[in-house]
C-alpha angles and dihedrals in degrees: 000000000000117000117249138163089268116024116177141155113212135173104230134106097205114103123202126196097243098042128032111185120202109248116245139159091245115105096192133075112271117186130200118196110259123200116257123239128209092217110118114220124237123215105278138173113269108210106183105151113132119234093200133074120242113246105228115221100020095076125082089230121093128234099257117207093172118147093220147014075038139184118292125212110280094227091051090053091051091048091052090046091055091052099038100098101035116014106216096321095310092124092236143070122255085246090062105041125099114263088222096050122104093249095062092036088061090051098050094041092053091046090055092044092051093046090050087052094048096050098029088235111196119241092245090067127084124218116213129189105207141167135232099067127258088295091071088058089062086074098031094060100059092038091056101035103035118070093206142006089261095061112114125236130178126226129193106203113204097156149344097304094050088050092051091049090053094049093050091049089057088075094058111028141006104275127180130199103229093182135007131188094196095108089058093044093255098290099132146050116221126243107256093241089050097082132055114232126204105250089215098049114132091218145354113231127204135169101228094204124016106215096198100044100032097234118144132185110235093187132014135242124237121233113250091218105080087213094046125095136221114241123193134191100213098171098131101037101033112141091001092113140358116288130191097234092189089072090067136066091199134011117184133178141174106233098218097086105050115355110034149330125313117278100062125091118186120209122187108191135173108249097231088063092060123093098037100099117139118252092250092058111120111244093244091056095051111104091201092061093053094042094051090050098044091242090305102102089119132002105302126208091277101180092045092052089049090053091049087052091055090050093049090051090050092051090052091050090053089059103271132279096310090064091041091054091050090055092046092050090053093050093047093048092054092052097042091047089054090052096045094045095050093090092243097310087114121030135189112202096201121104106257096236094060103035113141120248088208109043120038115188118191141163137206122246086231104048092194089071096058095089091050091049093054092045095049092045089054089055086058089052095255107130142175094039095133113113123242113286091244094060107020123203120088134309128192113196108202103182125169092283094056106102119225088243090062093056091044090054092050091050091049090050091049092053092046091048091050091050090056097045106031 
């Protein structure tokens, strides 16, 4: 094999314009030792979108319906694989380079620029790449936005994650649940005039998409307090569709569901909300510290941020979030139609008007068949279809990275399974 800057053997048939792996029967990463170069890279565009369609069933990889950590785009993984050993002639991996060196600075700066482009983020908002998962933000928000533990905040609870955010906030402010879907097993989103907000609440918090229960806001409420702000946990539908960022004071999202690997949490925050953290706020939870240091106060999750950057670039190459949303709507429609047209053999409990495009929970009319369904699906290389332990049933997470062919194969399997067990 001829030596090159990046020499790899990979087991995958899909070819992408910027990286053409040599086919092999090996399904693991095999590295040869490329020569180093002293040339220092400049920030460049990373176009990694594939122009081909994955052939489901011929690849050693499974069809992964996991809710998170979730599947990543195949072409993004291949791009990262090609740069793993020697990132663009730097002589080192992204996992080895200094987070304050110009190589990594070019990575994080481009990732932020591409994300701003994708979401049309206004200039008066900061973008932070943080650690600790979205769960850490449950505490960061009241510590940064409430002046004291007696300050009120409103929470709309449409599922488990909204409930956890509320319970954590109880330690740091005076939150109220203005609406809860618990009594109806979290299958609905309230009408916005159907709950009474505190006119003095510092913020109104929602979970834009409940990963476990499959409930998604299609529009967003407005805080009753004219000085209050809307805050959204968008972990499981982040970058799945266009969003008017200006409607929110804070948007936060764990990357591991739709835009990258676990370990990165993205916070988009209006700048006038920064710098008001209480004195007791831990330094790592203070938005001002991270904003002043461009997300580099301490060593960030460098490789995770790099991967997010590749995903952002891929989404732009697909045509932006309008096109991504169109693809997601098509996938979701195919799956929901299969459920609704099964005559009750499969059932989705969520009210149709607020069904998630990302997480599709469903049950079987005969619950005793659920284990068999999951086992047989796994034999067909469709995995992670078991529902969350708190609700049972099945759940198919069909994030951006899930190809249409993957959903089509699941639907074909569902119809065949029903034909054998009806």
